[in-house]
C-alpha positions in Angstrom: -63.1 18.4 52.1 -60.8 15.4 51.7 -57.9 17.7 50.5 -58.4 19.8 53.6 -58.3 16.8 55.9 -55.1 15.5 54.3 -53.6 18.9 54.5 -54.4 19.2 58.2 -53.1 15.8 59.3 -49.9 15.9 57.3 -46.4 15.7 58.9 -44.5 18.9 59.7 -42.0 18.3 56.8 -45.0 18.1 54.4 -46.4 21.4 55.8 -43.0 23.0 55.4 -42.9 22.1 51.7 -46.4 23.4 51.2 -45.6 26.6 52.9 -42.6 26.9 50.6 -44.9 26.5 47.6 -47.2 29.2 49.0 -44.3 31.5 49.5 -43.0 31.0 45.9 -46.6 31.5 44.6 -46.8 34.7 46.6 -43.6 36.1 45.2 -44.5 35.1 41.6 -48.0 36.7 42.0 -46.4 39.9 43.3 -44.1 40.0 40.3 -47.1 39.6 37.9 -49.0 42.4 39.7 -46.0 44.7 39.6 -45.8 44.1 35.8 -49.5 45.2 35.7 -48.7 48.3 37.8 -45.8 49.2 35.6 -48.1 49.0 32.5 -50.6 51.3 34.2 -48.1 53.9 35.4 -45.8 54.0 32.3 -47.0 54.7 28.8 -44.5 52.2 27.2 -46.3 49.0 26.0 -43.1 47.4 24.7 -41.3 47.7 28.1 -44.4 46.5 30.0 -44.7 43.5 27.7 -41.1 42.7 28.1 -41.4 42.9 31.9 -44.4 40.5 31.8 -42.5 38.2 29.5 -39.6 37.9 31.9 -42.1 36.9 34.7 -42.5 33.5 32.9 -39.2 32.4 34.4 -40.3 32.5 38.0 -43.7 31.3 37.0 -42.3 28.2 35.4 -40.0 27.4 38.3 -42.8 27.9 40.8 -45.0 25.5 38.9 -42.2 22.9 38.6 -41.6 23.2 42.4 -45.3 22.7 43.1 -45.5 19.6 41.0 -42.4 18.2 42.7 -43.9 18.8 46.2 -47.2 17.1 45.1 -45.2 14.0 43.9 -43.6 13.6 47.4 -46.9 14.1 49.3 -47.3 10.9 51.3 -51.0 11.6 52.0 -51.9 11.2 48.3 -49.9 8.0 47.6 -51.8 4.9 46.5 -52.1 2.4 49.3 -53.8 -1.0 49.7 -57.5 -0.7 50.6 -58.1 2.9 49.5 -59.8 1.8 46.3 -62.4 -0.1 48.3 -63.6 3.2 49.9 -63.6 5.1 46.6 -60.0 6.5 46.8 -58.6 5.1 43.6 -55.8 6.5 41.6 -58.0 9.0 39.8 -59.5 10.3 43.1 -56.0 10.6 44.6 -54.9 12.5 41.6 -57.8 15.0 42.0 -56.9 15.3 45.6 -53.3 16.2 44.9 -54.4 18.8 42.3 -56.8 20.4 44.8 -54.1 20.4 47.5 -51.7 22.1 45.1 -54.4 24.6 44.1 -55.1 25.3 47.8 -51.4 26.1 48.6 -50.9 28.3 45.5 -54.1 30.1 46.0 -53.1 31.1 49.5 -49.9 32.4 48.1 -51.7 34.4 45.4 -54.0 36.0 48.1 -51.0 36.9 50.1 -49.4 38.6 47.1 -52.6 40.5 46.5 -52.8 41.7 50.1 -49.1 42.8 50.0 -49.6 44.6 46.7 -52.6 46.5 48.0 -50.8 47.3 51.3 -47.8 48.8 49.4 -50.1 50.8 47.2 -51.8 52.3 50.2 -55.2 50.9 49.5 -55.5 49.3 53.0 -53.8 51.4 55.7 -52.1 54.2 53.9 -48.9 54.3 51.9 -46.0 52.6 53.8 -42.3 53.5 53.6 -43.2 57.1 52.7 -44.1 56.0 49.2 -40.7 54.6 48.4 -42.2 51.3 47.2 -44.8 52.7 44.8 -42.6 53.1 41.7 -44.2 50.2 39.8 -47.4 49.8 41.8 -49.6 52.5 40.1 -50.6 54.0 43.4 -53.7 56.2 43.2 -55.1 54.4 40.2 -57.9 51.8 40.5 -56.8 48.3 39.6 -58.7 46.6 36.8 -60.4 43.6 38.4 -60.4 41.2 35.3 -56.6 41.7 34.7 -55.8 41.3 38.4 -57.8 38.1 38.8 -56.3 36.7 35.6 -52.8 37.3 36.7 -53.4 35.9 40.2 -55.1 32.8 38.9 -52.1 31.9 36.6 -50.1 30.1 39.2 -52.9 28.1 40.9 -54.4 27.1 37.5 -51.2 26.0 35.8 -49.8 24.3 38.9 -53.0 22.3 39.5 -53.3 21.2 35.9 -49.6 20.3 35.8 -50.0 18.2 38.9 -53.0 16.4 37.5 -51.2 15.7 34.3 -48.1 14.4 36.1 -50.0 12.2 38.6 -52.6 10.9 36.2 -53.3 7.1 36.4 -51.0 5.2 34.2 -52.0 2.2 32.1 -50.9 -0.9 34.1 -50.4 -3.0 31.0 -46.7 -3.4 30.1 -45.7 -2.6 26.6 -44.8 -5.4 24.2 -41.3 -6.6 24.4 -39.1 -7.0 21.4 -38.8 -10.6 20.3 -41.7 -11.9 22.4 -43.8 -14.6 20.7 -47.1 -13.5 19.3 -50.3 -15.4 18.4 -53.0 -14.5 16.0 -56.6 -14.5 16.9 -59.9 -13.6 15.3 -60.1 -11.1 12.5 -56.4 -10.8 12.3 -56.0 -9.5 15.9 -52.8 -10.5 17.5 -51.0 -9.9 20.8 -48.4 -11.4 23.1 -48.7 -15.1 23.6 -50.2 -16.1 26.9 -47.7 -17.1 29.6 -47.6 -20.8 30.2 -48.3 -22.1 33.7 -46.9 -25.0 35.6 -48.7 -28.2 36.6 -49.6 -26.9 40.1 -51.7 -24.1 38.5 -53.9 -26.8 36.9 -54.1 -29.4 39.6 -54.4 -27.5 42.9 -57.5 -26.0 44.6 -59.8 -26.8 41.7 -58.1 -24.5 39.3 -58.5 -27.1 36.5 -62.2 -27.1 36.5 -62.3 -23.3 36.6 -59.9 -23.1 33.7 -62.1 -25.5 31.7 -65.2 -23.3 32.3 -63.2 -20.2 31.4 -62.0 -21.8 28.2 -65.5 -22.8 27.3 -66.7 -19.2 27.9 -64.0 -17.9 25.5 -65.4 -20.1 22.7 -62.7 -22.7 22.5 -64.1 -26.0 20.9 -64.5 -29.0 23.3 -62.0 -31.0 21.3 -59.4 -28.3 21.7 -60.1 -28.1 25.4 -59.7 -31.9 25.7 -56.4 -31.7 23.9 -55.4 -28.9 26.2 -56.2 -30.9 29.3 -54.8 -34.2 28.0 -58.2 -36.1 27.6 -57.7 -36.4 23.9 -54.5 -37.1 22.1 -53.1 -35.1 19.2 -54.8 -37.4 16.7 -58.2 -37.1 18.4 -58.1 -40.5 20.2 -59.7 -40.5 23.7 -57.3 -41.4 26.5 -58.3 -44.0 29.0 -58.9 -42.7 32.5 -56.1 -43.5 34.9 -53.5 -43.9 32.2 -50.1 -42.4 32.2 -51.3 -39.5 30.0 -54.4 -38.8 32.1 -53.8 -35.6 34.2 -56.4 -36.7 36.8 -54.1 -39.7 37.7 -51.1 -37.5 38.2 -50.1 -36.2 41.6 -48.6 -32.8 42.3 -45.2 -34.4 42.5 -45.4 -36.1 39.1 -46.4 -34.0 36.1 -47.5 -35.6 32.8 -45.4 -35.1 29.7 -48.0 -33.1 27.7 -48.7 -30.6 30.5 -47.2 -27.1 30.0 -43.6 -26.6 30.9 -42.2 -23.4 32.4 -41.6 -20.9 29.6 -37.9 -20.2 29.2 -38.8 -16.6 28.1 -40.2 -15.8 31.6 -36.9 -14.5 33.0 -36.6 -11.9 35.7 -37.2 -8.3 34.4 -34.2 -6.7 32.8 -32.6 -3.7 34.3 -34.1 -0.3 33.5 -32.8 1.0 30.2 -30.8 4.2 30.0 -32.8 7.4 29.4 -33.0 8.2 25.7 -33.1 12.0 25.9 -29.4 12.6 25.7 -29.1 13.2 22.0 -32.2 15.5 22.0 -30.8 17.3 25.0 -27.5 18.0 23.4 -29.3 19.3 20.2 -31.6 21.6 22.2 -28.7 22.8 24.3 -26.7 23.7 21.2 -29.8 25.5 19.8 -30.2 27.5 23.0 -26.6 28.6 23.1 -26.9 29.7 19.4 -30.0 31.7 20.2 -28.3 33.3 23.2 -25.3 34.2 21.0 -27.5 35.8 18.4 -29.6 37.7 21.0 -26.5 39.1 22.7 -25.6 41.0 19.5 -28.5 43.4 20.1 -28.1 46.5 22.1 -30.8 45.5 24.6 -29.4 42.8 27.0 -33.0 42.1 28.2 -34.4 41.2 24.8 -36.9 38.3 24.6 -34.3 36.4 22.5 -32.1 36.1 25.5 -35.0 34.7 27.5 -35.8 32.2 24.7 -32.1 31.1 24.5 -31.9 30.6 28.2 -35.2 28.6 28.1 -33.9 26.4 25.4 -30.6 25.9 27.3 -32.5 24.9 30.4 -34.7 22.5 28.4 -31.6 20.9 26.8 -29.9 20.4 30.1 -33.1 19.0 31.6 -33.3 16.5 28.7 -29.7 15.5 28.8 -29.2 15.3 32.5 -31.0 12.0 33.1 -28.8 10.3 30.5 -25.6 11.9 31.9 -26.6 10.7 35.4 -27.2 7.2 34.1 -23.7 7.3 32.4 -22.2 8.6 35.7 -23.7 5.5 37.5 -22.1 3.2 34.8 -18.7 4.9 35.3 -18.9 4.3 39.0 -19.2 0.6 38.4 -16.4 0.3 35.9 -12.9 -1.2 36.5 -13.7 -4.0 39.0 -16.0 -2.2 41.5 -16.3 -3.1 45.1 -19.5 -3.3 47.1 -19.5 0.5 47.8 -19.1 1.6 44.2 -21.4 -1.1 42.9 -24.2 0.0 45.3 -23.7 3.7 44.5 -23.7 3.1 40.8 -26.8 0.9 40.7 -28.8 3.4 42.8 -27.6 6.3 40.6 -28.7 4.4 37.5 -32.1 3.7 39.0 -32.6 7.3 40.1 -31.2 9.0 37.0 -34.6 9.9 35.6 -35.9 11.2 38.9 -32.9 13.2 39.9 -31.6 14.2 36.5 -34.2 16.7 35.4 -34.1 18.9 38.5 -30.3 18.7 38.4 -30.3 19.9 34.8 -32.5 22.8 35.7 -30.2 23.7 38.6 -27.2 23.6 36.2 -29.0 25.9 33.8 -29.8 28.4 36.5 -26.2 28.3 37.8 -24.8 28.8 34.4 -27.1 31.8 33.8 -26.0 33.3 37.1 -22.3 32.7 36.3 -22.7 34.2 32.8 -24.2 37.3 34.3 -21.3 37.5 36.8 -18.7 37.1 34.0 -20.0 40.0 32.0 -19.4 42.9 34.4 -20.1 45.7 32.0 -23.6 44.5 31.1 -26.2 45.2 33.8 -29.2 43.0 33.1 -32.3 44.3 34.9 -35.3 42.7 33.1 -37.7 43.3 36.1 -36.3 46.6 37.2 -35.9 47.0 40.9 -37.6 43.6 41.4 -35.0 41.7 39.4 -33.4 40.4 42.6 -36.8 39.1 43.8 -37.3 37.3 40.5 -33.8 35.8 40.7 -34.4 34.7 44.3 -37.6 32.9 43.2 -35.9 31.1 40.3 -32.8 30.0 42.3 -34.9 29.1 45.4 -37.5 27.1 43.5 -34.9 25.2 41.5 -32.8 24.3 44.6 -35.9 23.3 46.5 -37.1 21.2 43.6 -33.8 19.3 43.6 -34.0 18.7 47.4 -37.6 17.5 47.0 -36.6 15.1 44.2 -33.9 13.8 46.6 -36.5 13.2 49.2 -38.7 11.4 46.7 -35.8 9.2 45.7 -35.2 8.4 49.3 -38.8 7.4 49.8 -38.7 5.3 46.6 -35.8 3.2 47.8 -36.9 2.9 51.4 -37.7 -0.8 51.0 -34.3 -1.5 49.4 -32.6 0.3 52.3 -34.5 -1.6 54.9 -33.6 -4.9 53.1 -29.9 -4.0 53.1 -30.1 -3.2 56.8 -31.7 -6.5 57.5 -29.0 -8.3 55.6 -26.4 -6.7 57.8 -25.2 -3.7 55.7 -23.6 -1.1 58.0 -25.2 2.3 58.1 -21.9 4.0 57.4 -21.7 2.1 54.1 -25.1 3.5 53.0 -24.0 7.0 53.9 -20.7 6.6 52.1 -22.6 5.4 49.0 -24.8 8.5 49.1 -21.8 10.7 49.5 -20.1 8.9 46.6 -23.2 9.5 44.4 -23.3 13.2 45.3 -19.5 13.6 44.6 -19.8 11.8 41.2 -22.7 14.1 40.1 -20.8 17.2 41.3 -17.7 16.1 39.4 -19.7 15.7 36.2 -22.2 18.6 36.3 -19.9 21.1 37.9 -17.5 21.4 34.8 -20.5 21.1 32.5 -22.1 24.1 34.2 -18.9 26.1 33.8 -18.5 25.1 30.1 -22.1 26.2 29.3 -21.6 29.5 31.1 -18.4 30.2 29.3 -19.9 29.4 25.9 -22.9 31.7 26.7 -20.6 34.5 27.9 -18.2 34.5 24.9 -20.6 36.5 22.6 -21.4 39.0 25.4 -17.8 39.6 26.2 -17.0 40.2 22.6 -19.4 43.1 22.4 
């Protein structure tokens, strides 16, 4: 019920993205049902299995697009006060998964209605039977297989959304070089951060801290040393003396009270993504598999799909590191305010923008490779290959645009702060154009290089 209410009161842009997810789910569901129809009307198990295998490409891109849309849904973002009414991070994660399942289920039902209409099961065979080549018209559909294929997109998309938006552990990982202290039974952890004098002396925090220390089992003598009542040698201090904390004012701190820790510096900038070496390795493996698969007589062999999948995975792993490197290059050689702003934002958004950009590069390189090899006609899905290609290209492009919207939402506070400081709007637009140009200058040639390397073995045959 909550998912339906959030869906109903959403903004028009959110509804448009959800409709796009439903349309992609409908196209993918129709491709899966057409593979089932081909298996029923053709006595060729190998060809039917190959057709169903190639449906994994639009299925994967549809799920990836659905997860990206769920991440940018403002109705399921954690906000102050929601936990008090039972809408914590776990409940919002479940709501996002249900919203994704709702949109994809609508698309699957639309695919079923379209498939049955083209088969002639509803109002007669349309188009004079021209669209019944792979629909197994006149044969009853097996209900278990139909429901299984139609439930693939909603099930995988909702599970992927729940896995992506699951509540994270708020505790920060241990930093290298941070001081540790040992406790009972050999347990150790990060040393507690020291507090200033005001944390002890104001608003009765000192007494509360004493009770908390006693509850933790700290001996009274140690607590007295902590608060300055007893010296290091165990000698009681006289009340009102220079070493008595009760005689100190907020403006004069005693010598033995904790000083600010020099290790408590502002947080360091985000580190560069570490997937660049792995991405290059997987990309090389994908190109190798593609070269080996292109030596066979069948250009639609599963090896070609596996090579393309590895290539896409390699580019997705390497793209965040390349985007971070691009942001560093923008700030090199005495940058001005414009290049500095564009580079810092690009470094901050490298992980969010990089992966969809890598997938787009993989799809573009695959399309360019197919265009380069004119004498090889690749039709893995038969007459529905164009529909499958449209789903893959559309979902990857829409995912990249959705990631850009998510990045804009993430830096909304920073943009507002820059505008309050007097930064002109034209400067922010120029910085965005500079980031887009830098990414295009880096990933454009990379796409062409990957496409040329993938096309070399095919052209040799």
